C-alpha positions in Angstrom: 116.9 181.8 180.1 115.3 183.2 177.1 116.9 184.8 174.1 115.1 187.1 171.7 116.2 187.0 168.1 115.2 190.0 166.1 115.4 190.3 162.3 117.6 193.2 161.3 118.2 193.9 157.7 117.0 191.6 154.9 114.5 188.7 154.9 115.1 185.3 156.2 113.0 182.2 155.7 111.1 180.7 158.6 113.1 177.4 158.1 116.4 179.2 158.4 115.2 181.2 161.4 114.0 178.0 163.1 117.3 176.3 162.4 119.1 179.2 163.9 117.0 179.1 166.9 117.5 175.4 167.3 121.3 176.0 167.5 120.8 178.4 170.4 120.0 177.0 173.9 117.1 175.4 175.5 114.5 178.0 174.7 114.5 181.1 172.4 112.2 183.8 171.4 112.3 184.9 167.8 111.0 188.3 166.6 110.6 188.7 162.9 108.5 191.2 161.1 106.7 192.0 164.3 105.9 188.4 165.1 107.4 186.9 168.1 108.2 183.1 168.0 108.8 181.2 171.1 110.6 178.0 170.3 110.9 175.2 172.8 114.0 173.0 172.9 113.8 170.1 170.4 115.4 167.7 172.9 115.6 164.5 170.7 113.1 165.2 168.0 115.7 166.0 165.3 118.5 163.8 166.5 120.3 162.0 163.6 119.5 158.2 163.5 119.7 157.0 159.9 120.8 157.6 156.4 118.6 157.6 153.3 119.2 157.9 149.5 117.2 161.0 148.6 118.6 160.8 145.1 119.1 157.2 143.8 122.1 156.2 141.6 121.1 155.5 138.0 119.4 152.2 137.1 122.1 151.3 134.5 125.7 152.2 133.9 128.8 151.0 132.1 131.7 149.4 134.0 134.3 152.1 134.8 132.0 155.0 133.9 131.2 157.7 136.5 127.7 157.4 137.9 125.3 160.3 137.7 125.3 162.3 140.9 123.2 161.0 143.8 122.7 162.2 147.4 122.5 160.6 150.8 120.6 162.5 153.6 121.1 162.3 157.4 117.7 161.8 158.9 116.0 161.6 162.3 113.8 158.7 163.5 110.8 160.2 161.7 112.5 160.2 158.3 112.9 164.0 158.5 116.1 165.8 158.1 118.2 165.6 161.2 119.5 168.6 163.0 122.6 167.0 164.4 125.6 165.4 162.7 125.0 167.6 159.7 128.7 167.4 158.5 129.4 163.7 159.0 131.6 161.7 156.6 129.6 159.3 154.5 131.1 156.2 152.7 129.6 154.2 149.9 130.4 150.4 149.7 129.0 147.5 147.6 129.5 143.8 146.9 130.5 145.0 143.5 134.0 146.6 143.0 133.9 150.3 143.2 136.2 153.1 142.0 136.3 156.8 141.9 135.3 158.8 145.0 133.5 156.7 147.5 133.6 159.2 150.5 131.8 162.5 150.8 131.4 164.9 153.7 127.8 166.0 154.4 126.9 169.6 154.1 123.8 170.6 156.0 123.0 166.9 156.4 123.3 166.0 152.7 126.3 164.1 151.2 126.6 164.4 147.4 128.4 161.7 145.3 129.3 162.8 141.8 132.5 160.9 141.0 131.8 157.2 142.0 132.4 154.4 139.6 131.3 150.7 139.5 134.2 148.6 138.0 132.8 145.0 138.2 129.5 143.4 138.7 126.2 142.8 136.9 123.4 143.9 139.3 124.8 146.1 142.1 123.4 147.9 145.1 125.2 150.7 147.0 125.4 150.9 150.8 125.8 154.3 152.5 127.6 154.2 155.9 128.1 157.1 158.3 131.8 156.7 159.4 131.6 159.6 161.9 128.9 158.2 164.1 126.8 155.1 164.4 123.7 155.6 162.2 121.5 153.1 160.4 122.9 152.4 156.9 121.0 152.9 153.7 120.8 150.7 150.6 120.2 152.0 147.1 118.1 150.6 144.4 119.8 148.2 142.0 122.2 149.4 139.3 122.6 147.2 136.2 126.2 147.2 135.1 127.1 146.5 131.5 130.6 145.5 130.6 132.9 148.0 129.0 134.8 147.5 125.8 136.5 144.1 125.3 140.1 144.5 126.5 141.6 141.2 127.5 141.1 137.4 127.8 141.2 135.6 131.2 141.2 132.0 132.4 137.9 132.0 134.3 138.3 128.2 134.9 141.9 127.1 135.1 143.2 123.9 133.4 143.9 121.0 135.9 147.0 121.1 138.0 148.0 117.6 136.8 147.4 115.6 133.6 148.6 112.6 131.6 150.6 113.2 128.5 148.5 113.4 125.3 145.3 112.8 127.3 142.5 115.4 127.0 142.7 117.9 129.8 139.7 118.4 132.1 137.5 121.2 130.7 138.7 124.8 131.3 137.3 128.1 130.2 138.6 131.4 128.8 136.5 134.6 129.0 136.6 137.8 126.9 136.6 140.6 129.4 136.7 144.4 129.7 139.6 146.1 131.5 137.8 145.6 134.8 137.3 141.8 134.5 133.7 141.8 133.4 132.8 139.1 130.9 131.7 140.7 127.6 128.5 138.7 127.2 127.0 140.6 124.2 128.3 142.7 121.4 131.8 143.1 120.1 134.0 140.3 121.5 131.2 138.0 122.8 131.7 135.5 120.0 135.4 135.9 119.4 137.7 132.9 118.5 140.2 132.1 121.3 143.4 130.1 120.6 145.6 128.3 123.1 149.4 128.2 122.7 152.2 126.9 124.9 155.9 126.3 125.0 154.9 122.7 125.4 153.6 120.7 122.4 149.8 120.7 122.3 147.4 118.2 120.7 143.7 118.0 120.3 141.4 121.0 119.8 143.3 124.2 120.4 140.7 126.8 119.4 137.2 127.6 120.5 134.5 130.2 119.8 133.2 132.1 122.7 129.5 131.9 123.6 128.3 134.9 125.5 131.9 135.8 126.0 133.1 132.4 127.3 135.2 129.9 125.2 135.2 126.3 126.5 138.1 123.9 125.9 137.3 120.2 126.4 139.5 118.4 124.0 142.9 119.9 124.3 145.9 117.8 125.3 149.6 118.4 126.2 151.9 116.1 124.3 155.0 116.8 126.5 155.8 115.9 130.0 156.8 118.4 132.7 155.4 121.7 133.9 153.5 123.5 131.2 151.5 126.8 131.1 148.9 127.7 128.5 148.5 131.1 126.8 145.1 132.2 125.6 144.9 134.8 122.8 141.9 136.4 121.1 142.2 135.5 117.4 139.4 137.9 116.3 140.9 141.1 117.7 144.0 142.5 119.5 143.3 141.9 123.2 145.6 141.3 126.1 146.5 137.6 126.3 146.2 135.5 129.5 148.5 132.8 131.0 147.1 129.8 132.9 148.4 128.3 136.1 151.0 125.5 135.7 149.9 122.0 134.6 152.2 119.1 135.7 152.1 116.6 132.8 153.2 113.0 133.4 153.0 109.6 131.5 149.9 107.5 132.3 149.8 103.9 133.4 150.8 101.0 131.1 147.8 100.1 129.0 149.0 98.7 125.6 151.8 97.7 123.3 152.7 99.3 120.0 155.2 98.6 117.2 157.2 101.8 117.4 159.6 100.4 114.8 157.8 98.1 112.3 159.5 94.9 111.0 160.8 95.2 107.5 158.3 94.8 104.7 160.1 91.9 103.1 162.3 89.0 104.3 163.7 85.6 103.4 162.4 82.5 105.1 164.6 81.5 108.0 166.6 84.7 108.0 166.5 87.2 110.9 164.4 90.3 110.2 165.9 93.7 110.5 165.6 95.0 114.1 162.2 96.2 115.1 160.9 97.5 118.4 157.8 97.2 120.5 157.0 99.8 123.2 154.9 99.6 126.4 152.6 102.6 126.3 149.9 104.4 128.1 146.5 105.0 126.6 147.8 108.3 125.0 150.7 106.5 123.1 153.4 107.6 125.6 156.2 105.1 126.3 156.4 103.9 129.9 160.1 104.7 130.4 160.1 104.1 134.2 158.0 102.3 136.8 155.5 99.5 136.2 155.7 98.1 132.6 159.1 99.7 131.8 160.9 96.3 132.0 158.2 93.9 130.9 158.8 90.8 128.8 157.3 91.1 125.3 156.6 88.0 123.2 156.0 87.8 119.4 153.5 85.3 117.9 152.2 84.9 114.4 149.9 82.7 112.2 153.2 82.1 110.3 155.9 79.8 111.7 158.5 81.8 113.6 162.1 81.0 114.4 165.0 82.7 116.2 164.4 84.8 119.4 160.7 85.6 119.9 160.9 87.2 123.4 162.6 90.3 124.6 162.7 92.3 127.8 161.9 96.0 127.5 164.5 98.6 128.5 162.9 102.0 129.5 159.7 100.7 128.0 161.1 99.5 124.6 161.7 95.8 123.7 164.1 95.4 120.7 163.9 92.2 118.5 167.0 91.7 116.4 167.1 87.9 116.0 163.6 86.9 115.0 163.0 85.0 111.8 159.8 84.0 109.8 160.0 80.5 108.4 156.8 80.6 106.3 157.0 82.1 102.9 153.9 84.3 102.6 152.5 87.6 103.9 152.8 87.5 107.7 151.9 89.8 110.5 153.4 89.7 114.0 151.5 90.0 117.2 153.2 91.5 120.3 151.9 90.3 123.7 153.1 91.5 127.2 153.7 88.4 129.2 154.3 90.3 132.4 150.8 91.8 132.7 147.6 92.0 130.7 147.9 94.8 128.2 146.3 95.4 124.8 148.3 93.5 122.2 149.8 95.1 119.1 149.8 93.8 115.5 152.5 94.7 113.0 152.3 95.7 109.4 152.6 92.8 106.9 155.9 91.2 106.1 156.2 89.5 102.7 158.5 86.5 103.1 160.2 84.9 100.1 161.3 81.2 100.1 164.9 80.4 100.9 167.2 78.3 98.6 165.7 75.0 97.2 166.9 72.1 99.3 164.3 69.2 99.0 161.3 67.7 97.3 157.9 67.0 98.9 154.7 65.2 97.9 152.3 68.2 98.5 149.5 66.1 97.0 149.9 62.4 97.8 149.0 59.7 95.2 145.9 57.6 96.0 146.0 55.0 98.8 144.7 52.3 96.5 145.0 51.7 92.8 144.3 49.0 90.2 147.1 47.4 88.3 147.5 49.2 84.9 145.1 52.0 85.7 146.3 55.6 85.7 146.7 57.0 89.2 144.8 60.0 90.3 146.7 63.2 89.8 149.4 64.0 92.5 152.0 66.7 92.9 155.6 67.1 94.0 157.0 70.5 95.1 160.5 71.9 95.1 160.9 73.4 98.6 163.3 75.2 100.9 164.5 73.8 104.2 161.4 75.3 105.9 158.8 73.6 103.6 158.1 76.7 101.5 157.6 76.0 97.7 160.2 77.7 95.6 157.9 79.5 93.2 160.6 81.5 91.4 164.3 81.4 90.7 166.5 78.3 91.0 164.4 75.1 91.3 161.1 76.6 90.3 161.2 75.0 86.8 163.2 71.8 87.6 162.4 68.4 86.0 161.3 65.7 88.5 161.3 61.9 88.1 159.2 59.2 89.8 160.6 55.8 90.6 159.1 52.9 92.6 159.5 49.5 94.1 156.6 48.4 91.9 156.7 48.4 88.1 155.6 51.8 86.7 153.8 52.7 83.4 152.8 55.9 81.8 154.7 59.2 82.2 157.1 59.3 85.1 158.7 62.7 84.6 157.2 66.2 84.8 158.6 69.8 84.8 157.8 72.0 87.8 155.7 75.1 87.2 156.3 77.8 89.9 157.9 75.0 91.9 155.2 72.4 91.6 155.4 69.3 89.2 152.0 67.6 88.5 151.8 63.9 87.5 148.6 63.0 85.7 149.4 59.8 83.6 151.4 57.5 85.8 150.3 53.9 86.5 151.4 50.9 88.6 152.0 47.8 86.5 152.4 45.3 89.3 150.3 44.3 92.4 151.5 44.9 95.9 152.1 47.7 98.4 154.1 50.4 96.6 155.7 53.7 97.4 156.9 56.4 94.9 160.2 58.2 95.1 160.5 61.7 93.6 164.0 62.8 92.5 165.1 66.2 91.1 166.8 65.6 87.7 168.0 69.2 87.5 170.0 69.5 90.7 170.8 67.5 93.8 168.0 67.9 96.3 166.7 65.7 99.1 164.4 63.1 97.5 160.7 62.6 98.7 158.9 59.3 99.4 155.1 59.0 99.0 152.7 57.3 101.3 151.9 53.6 100.5 149.7 52.7 97.4 148.0 49.4 97.6 147.7 48.0 94.0 146.3 44.6 95.0 142.8 43.6 93.8 139.8 44.7 95.8 137.8 41.9 97.4 134.2 41.1 96.7 131.5 42.6 99.0 131.8 41.3 102.5 128.6 41.0 104.6 127.6 39.9 108.1 124.9 37.3 107.8 124.1 36.6 111.5 121.4 39.1 112.3 119.5 37.8 115.3 120.5 36.3 118.6 118.8 35.0 121.8 119.3 37.1 124.9 121.3 35.2 127.4 123.2 33.2 124.8 126.2 34.0 122.7 125.7 34.3 119.0 128.3 33.0 116.5 128.9 35.6 113.8 129.1 34.5 110.2 129.9 36.3 107.0 129.4 35.9 103.3 131.4 37.3 100.4 135.0 38.7 100.4 137.9 37.4 98.4 141.2 35.7 99.3 142.6 33.9 102.3 142.7 36.8 104.8 141.3 36.1 108.2 137.9 37.6 109.3 137.7 39.6 112.5 134.8 41.4 114.0 134.4 44.7 115.9 131.2 45.7 117.8 129.7 48.8 119.4 126.5 49.2 121.4 123.3 49.9 119.6 120.2 50.0 121.8 121.6 47.1 123.9 124.3 47.5 126.5 127.4 45.4 127.1 127.8 44.3 123.5 131.2 42.5 123.1 132.8 40.1 120.7 135.4 37.4 121.3 136.6 35.9 118.1 133.3 35.3 116.3 131.2 35.0 119.5 128.9 38.0 120.2 127.1 38.6 123.5 125.0 41.4 125.0 124.1 42.4 128.6 120.6 43.5 127.7 117.9 43.2 125.1 118.4 45.4 122.0 120.8 45.8 119.1 124.6 45.6 118.6 126.4 47.1 115.6 128.9 44.7 114.0 131.6 45.3 111.3 133.4 42.4 109.8 136.9 42.9 108.3 138.6 40.4 106.0 142.4 40.9 106.1 144.4 41.6 103.0 146.3 38.8 101.2 149.1 38.7 98.7 146.5 39.2 95.9 143.8 41.2 97.6 143.3 44.3 99.6 141.6 44.3 103.0 137.8 44.6 103.0 135.2 45.6 105.6 131.5 44.9 105.7 128.9 47.7 106.2 128.0 48.3 109.8 125.4 45.7 110.5 122.6 45.6 113.1 122.4 42.4 115.1 119.3 42.1 117.4 119.2 40.2 120.7 115.6 39.3 121.8 113.9 37.0 124.2 113.5 33.4 123.0 109.9 32.0 123.0 109.6 29.5 125.9 108.1 26.0 125.1 106.8 23.6 127.8 106.3 20.1 126.4 105.1 17.9 129.4 104.9 17.6 133.1 106.7 14.8 135.1 104.6 13.8 138.1 101.0 14.5 139.2 99.4 16.8 141.7 97.1 15.5 144.5 94.1 17.0 146.1 94.8 18.2 149.7 98.6 17.6 149.4 101.8 19.5 148.4 104.0 17.7 145.9 106.9 18.5 143.6 106.6 18.1 139.8 108.9 18.9 136.9 107.9 20.9 133.7 110.0 19.9 130.8 110.6 22.3 127.8 113.1 25.0 126.5 114.0 28.7 126.9 113.0 29.0 130.5 114.8 31.9 132.2 114.5 34.3 135.1 112.5 32.1 137.5 109.1 32.4 135.8 105.6 32.5 137.4 103.2 29.6 137.1 99.4 29.8 137.3 96.7 27.1 136.9 93.2 27.2 135.5 92.1 24.9 138.3 90.7 26.5 141.4 92.6 25.9 144.6 95.9 25.1 142.9 99.1 27.1 143.7 102.5 26.5 142.0 105.9 28.0 142.8 109.1 27.5 140.7 111.9 26.2 143.0 114.6 25.8 140.3 115.2 26.8 136.7 117.7 25.1 134.4 116.5 26.6 131.2 115.1 23.3 130.1 113.5 22.0 133.3 111.5 23.8 135.9 111.2 22.2 139.4 107.8 23.3 140.7 106.2 22.9 144.2 102.4 22.4 143.8 99.9 22.8 146.7 96.3 21.8 146.1 93.4 22.6 148.5 91.0 20.0 149.7 87.9 19.9 147.6 89.7 20.8 144.3 88.3 19.2 141.2 90.4 16.3 139.9 91.1 15.7 136.3 93.4 17.2 133.5 94.2 20.9 134.0 96.6 23.4 132.6 99.8 25.1 134.0 100.7 28.4 132.3 104.4 29.4 132.5 104.8 33.2 132.4 108.3 34.7 131.7 109.6 38.3 131.6 108.3 40.6 128.8 105.0 38.6 128.9 106.3 35.6 127.1 104.3 32.5 128.1 103.7 28.8 127.4 101.1 26.2 128.6 101.2 22.5 129.4 98.6 19.9 130.7 98.9 18.2 134.1 96.9 15.6 136.1 95.2 16.4 139.4 94.2 13.3 141.4 
């Protein structure tokens, strides 16, 4: 069937006429201004297949601002305008967050968008989708989105869900953002100061300056236990604050001890200190109130002498010491050690300890061990002390008068006044010979007396020397001395030098090998003389020189006979050689003075007087003549 379309009234464009014809049936005839158009049916040539952005969105925009108007065209497969689906519904989507009007109905195949907004994103593309029919989608060119005005702060990286009390939290971040959640990377707000607050007690670094809109916190700690949230506020301008997720804060594991209550700064020797406490703590100074470490045993030590109770069991992580005393009068520190597990020890502040009441005397510097009758003794000192051995440097007793008495006759000055608790005696002498002790007595008050070590006032002996300096190996050496004074007995002691097995019995010295022994002689004290010892003296044991004097018996040509070599200092089964050819000699027995020798002479040996050479260890040798018949 054909239809003829005639123009009547007004002028129409060829495009509009063609579009009219295409909406009529399979075939139409169009008459316009005397021209007849015959239009065949388009079949599928203008069928809608795809979408296209004929007007692209702008290349840049501000978050939340309406984009400049853009259009999406419904096209056929040749990228020409389609002739079907001309009023479809077109929707815009994106990986970025969109706002405003995202849907438009096409008119004549074109959908216009003039109220679409991009709320979040940095570089965004738009996707056009025909929601009325299945057409190929279209993707726009990229739109760069700039943040809007700074409006709020936000935790872009949350703090950890769990933490130890007072320990730095894992790093978290707070961003300065616009109202749509875009980080303000430049301009106003990008370098603001951000502060963290909380209903919990905070420690560490609580403020940070944003860099490109992001403030990083890496040294903030929570000093309370329990559930805590953090609040971030912009300190540079009035922006909406942000609240973090909850952080569950607990005490860490036991790691150290600490004096949570220090001992008193002063004390008296032997008296219990005021109560002090030592806590078992984690690395962040939190007391371990429960669990491992909460009931540990803590022990106190010191370079000073301690008394009383030095150990205590912690209760809820705290060990209390209420009966510990320091016996030493000086500045002392205490060291707390966990004896239940290996924890870092703690050291207290110093305690200045004063002496207790004066109770006794003591020779703090002893008189000399030996002295000459009538000669002034070397200076010695006697102290006024408390029961713990501390010198009473002030107060009662510090200036008392002390007197020296003795079993021996004394001369010189036997009294002295203490200065800061110490009396010095510089001009006392012993006027009788013997073994003496001194007794110190307090003349000002009744205190326990002190007795000195023994002073020997007998005369010194003359120099004592060991005179036996060499011995023969294999024989004992009788040790002798010279010098010394008095009737005291002489004894000897010995140690190995280069020889081994050096020993002495009475005055008899022996050694198990060649070499030296070190000998000291001691002459005992007598009623008039002190004991005396010789210098350490080297005694050498060496091999004696052998001596062969004559041969008993003769050797015979072609026979084996036994002869005897007479002499001295034979030892160790020596070898024997002869200067005569064909003569062999072997020692059968050695008595030190007599060698029994078997001699074998070959037939044809030359008779006459020949020589035997006796060779001992270490190359010692001796020769003797013998007859060969």
